[in-house]
Each structure stands twice: as C-alpha cells, then as structure tokens.
C-alpha positions as CSV (number, residue, x, y, z in Angstrom):
1,X,0.0,0.0,0.0
2,X,1.4,3.3,-1.1
3,X,-0.5,5.7,1.1
4,X,-0.4,6.9,4.7
5,X,-3.8,5.4,5.5
6,X,-3.2,5.0,9.2
7,X,-2.4,8.7,9.7
8,X,-4.6,11.7,9.2
9,X,-2.9,14.7,7.6
10,X,-2.4,16.4,11.0
11,X,-0.7,13.4,12.5
12,X,1.5,12.9,9.5
13,X,2.5,16.6,9.4
14,X,3.4,16.3,13.1
15,X,5.7,13.4,12.4
16,X,7.4,15.0,9.4
17,X,7.7,18.6,10.7
18,X,11.1,18.0,12.6
19,X,12.6,16.7,9.4
20,X,11.2,19.1,6.8
21,X,10.3,22.2,8.8
22,X,8.5,24.8,6.7
23,X,8.5,22.6,3.7
24,X,6.3,19.9,5.3
25,X,3.0,21.4,4.0
26,X,4.3,21.7,0.5
27,X,5.7,18.2,0.5
28,X,2.5,16.7,1.7
29,X,0.5,18.7,-0.8
30,X,2.8,17.6,-3.7
31,X,2.8,13.9,-2.7
32,X,-1.0,13.7,-2.4
33,X,-0.5,11.2,0.4
34,X,1.6,8.8,-1.7
35,X,4.7,7.5,0.1
36,X,6.8,6.9,-3.1
37,X,6.2,10.5,-4.2
38,X,7.0,11.9,-0.8
39,X,10.2,9.9,-0.6
40,X,11.3,11.1,-4.1
41,X,10.6,14.7,-3.0
42,X,12.4,14.3,0.3
43,X,15.4,12.7,-1.5
44,X,15.7,15.8,-3.7
45,X,15.5,18.0,-0.7
46,X,18.2,16.0,1.1
47,X,20.5,16.2,-1.9
48,X,20.2,20.0,-2.0
49,X,20.9,20.2,1.7
50,X,23.8,17.9,1.4
51,X,25.3,20.0,-1.3
52,X,24.8,23.1,0.9
53,X,26.7,21.4,3.8
54,X,29.5,20.4,1.4
55,X,29.7,24.0,0.1
56,X,29.8,25.3,3.7
57,X,32.6,22.8,4.6
58,X,34.6,23.9,1.5
59,X,34.2,27.5,2.4
60,X,35.5,26.7,5.9
61,X,38.5,24.9,4.5
62,X,39.3,27.8,2.2
63,X,39.0,30.4,5.1
64,X,41.4,28.2,7.2
65,X,43.8,28.0,4.3
66,X,43.6,31.8,3.7
67,X,44.4,32.4,7.4
68,X,47.4,30.0,7.1
69,X,48.7,31.5,3.8
70,X,51.5,34.0,4.2
71,X,52.0,33.2,7.9
72,X,55.0,31.5,9.5
73,X,53.6,28.1,10.1
74,X,55.8,27.7,13.2
75,X,54.4,30.8,14.9
76,X,50.8,29.9,14.0
77,X,50.4,26.2,14.9
78,X,46.7,26.9,15.7
79,X,46.1,28.0,12.1
80,X,47.8,24.8,10.9
81,X,45.6,22.6,13.2
82,X,42.5,24.5,12.1
83,X,43.3,24.0,8.5
84,X,44.1,20.3,9.0
85,X,40.7,19.8,10.8
86,X,38.9,21.3,7.8
87,X,40.9,19.4,5.3
88,X,41.0,16.0,6.9
89,X,38.2,15.9,9.4
90,X,35.2,13.7,8.8
91,X,36.8,11.6,6.1
92,X,35.9,8.0,6.1
93,X,39.3,7.0,4.6
94,X,42.8,7.8,5.6
95,X,44.5,10.6,3.6
96,X,48.1,11.8,3.8
97,X,48.8,15.4,3.1
98,X,51.9,17.5,3.0
99,X,52.3,21.2,3.4
100,X,55.4,22.6,1.7
101,X,57.0,25.6,3.2
102,X,59.5,28.2,2.0
103,X,62.7,29.2,3.9
104,X,60.6,31.5,6.1
105,X,58.2,28.6,6.9
106,X,55.4,30.3,4.9
107,X,53.0,28.0,3.1
108,X,53.8,27.2,-0.5
109,X,51.4,24.5,-1.3
110,X,49.1,21.8,0.1
111,X,49.4,18.4,-1.5
112,X,47.0,15.5,-0.8
113,X,49.6,12.9,-1.6
114,X,47.9,9.6,-0.8
115,X,44.5,8.3,-0.1
116,X,44.0,4.9,1.5
117,X,41.3,2.8,3.2
118,X,39.5,3.0,6.5
119,X,42.6,1.9,8.5
120,X,45.7,2.7,6.4
121,X,47.3,4.4,3.5
122,X,50.5,3.7,1.7
123,X,53.0,6.6,1.5
124,X,55.9,6.5,-0.9
125,X,59.0,8.7,0.1
126,X,60.0,9.0,-3.6
127,X,56.7,10.8,-4.4
128,X,57.2,13.1,-1.3
129,X,60.7,14.0,-2.4
130,X,59.5,14.7,-6.0
131,X,56.8,17.1,-4.8
132,X,59.1,18.9,-2.4
133,X,61.6,19.5,-5.2
134,X,58.8,20.7,-7.6
135,X,57.8,23.3,-5.0
136,X,61.5,24.2,-4.2
137,X,60.5,23.8,-0.6
138,X,62.8,24.3,2.4
139,X,60.6,22.5,4.9
140,X,57.5,20.3,5.1
141,X,54.7,19.5,7.5
142,X,53.0,16.1,7.2
143,X,49.5,15.1,8.4
144,X,47.1,12.3,8.1
145,X,43.8,11.4,9.6
146,X,42.7,8.4,11.6
147,X,39.0,7.7,10.7
148,X,38.8,5.5,13.8
149,X,38.8,8.6,16.0
150,X,41.9,7.5,17.9
151,X,44.4,10.4,17.6
152,X,47.4,8.6,19.1
153,X,50.2,8.0,16.5
154,X,50.9,4.3,15.8
155,X,54.4,2.8,15.7
156,X,54.0,2.8,11.9
157,X,53.3,6.6,12.0
158,X,56.5,7.1,13.9
159,X,58.6,4.9,11.5
160,X,57.1,6.7,8.5
161,X,58.0,10.1,10.0
162,X,61.6,9.0,10.6
163,X,61.8,7.6,7.0
164,X,60.5,10.8,5.5
165,X,62.8,12.9,7.7
166,X,65.8,10.9,6.6
167,X,64.9,11.1,2.9
168,X,64.3,14.8,3.0
169,X,67.5,15.5,5.0
170,X,69.4,14.2,2.0
171,X,68.1,17.2,0.0
172,X,68.4,19.7,2.9
173,X,64.6,19.9,3.5
174,X,63.5,20.0,7.2
175,X,60.5,18.1,8.5
176,X,58.8,20.5,10.9
177,X,56.0,18.3,12.2
178,X,53.7,15.4,11.5
179,X,50.1,15.7,12.8
180,X,47.5,13.0,13.3
181,X,44.0,14.3,13.1
182,X,41.1,12.2,14.6
183,X,37.7,13.6,15.5
184,X,38.2,16.9,17.3
185,X,41.8,16.1,18.3
186,X,45.1,16.8,16.7
187,X,48.3,15.2,17.9
188,X,51.7,16.6,17.0
189,X,54.5,14.1,16.7
190,X,57.0,17.0,17.2
191,X,55.4,17.8,20.6
192,X,55.8,14.2,21.5
193,X,59.5,14.4,20.6
194,X,59.1,12.0,17.6
195,X,60.3,14.3,14.8
C-alpha cells in the first residue's frame, strides 16, 4: 500500500515537521498522500541540503587556508591545526597530506599525496621528495587522519615520520612536524619528541 492510510494529515504533518520544517505542508500537498512521491521529493531536498553542507565545509576549509597563507607556520600552529581539521576531518578513509614551506616557513602549497582505506594508507617517500623538489620547498609538514577517531600515533606513523625525515634530509629539507587528526583532536609528533 502506497498511502499513509493509518495517519490523518495532521498526525503525518506532526511526524514530518522535525525533518522538513516549513516545507512539510508543500511536500504533503505535492505527494498527495503517496509514500513513493514523498520519498522522491524528500530525497531531492536531502541532496540539496547535502550540497549546501558540502559547500559550507569547502568555504570553511578555504577560510582556514587563507588564514594560514602568508604566515609563518611555526608561529601559528593553531592555524595549521584548524586547516588540517577542515581538510582531513570527517573523512571515512585515511588521507596523507603534505604542506610545503619556504625558507621563512610560509605555506607554499598543500598536497593531498595519498588516499587509503579506513585503516591505512601507503606513503611513498620518492613521491614526497619529488613534490618537495617541484615546490622548491625548504621544509615540510605532514599530516594524516585516523577515521577510527583515535588520535594517538601508531608505531607505523613514527617509523614513517623517521623515514621521510631521513629522505628529505638528503636534499636539505627540514621536516617540521607530522600531525595526526582524529575527530576533534590533533596530535603533534613534534610535541611528543618524535620528529
């Protein structure tokens, strides 16, 4: 049965109001009591709202990047953390990013270098070195997220940081920090003495 036969219009409106707000009356009128039509209409509304949230998140990421641009990343670690939260937060997969810096530690470029699965991502030092050289960078900051919500760096994170630090030292590029972003937390491996 494709109708809301067990609910009168007032009861149905009361049930839908928290989800659709002011649009509830219009949706009920357009669907003429047919569930399939109401679902199609609500799906379109959800897609529009989802795009709006995506646009808002992208605006937030760009504002954080603007605040970071032109600043010495060492004197504005809060701006770096804010940007990383916007860039990496909420992802359902691990991503590894690198911020390349000039000799004054100002941001040159943000690279999303690698994308992985829910629990891991593969990072290739050769690709990191290549991008650092392309940007003519003097320093780099690394970051990746933990979709699990656990911000503590793993032993593999520590080993990767040391490997990248050694590879970049060969071309006189300094590794400033490696951040792990998980939920609302950001952990700095430099603050833990691991860089």
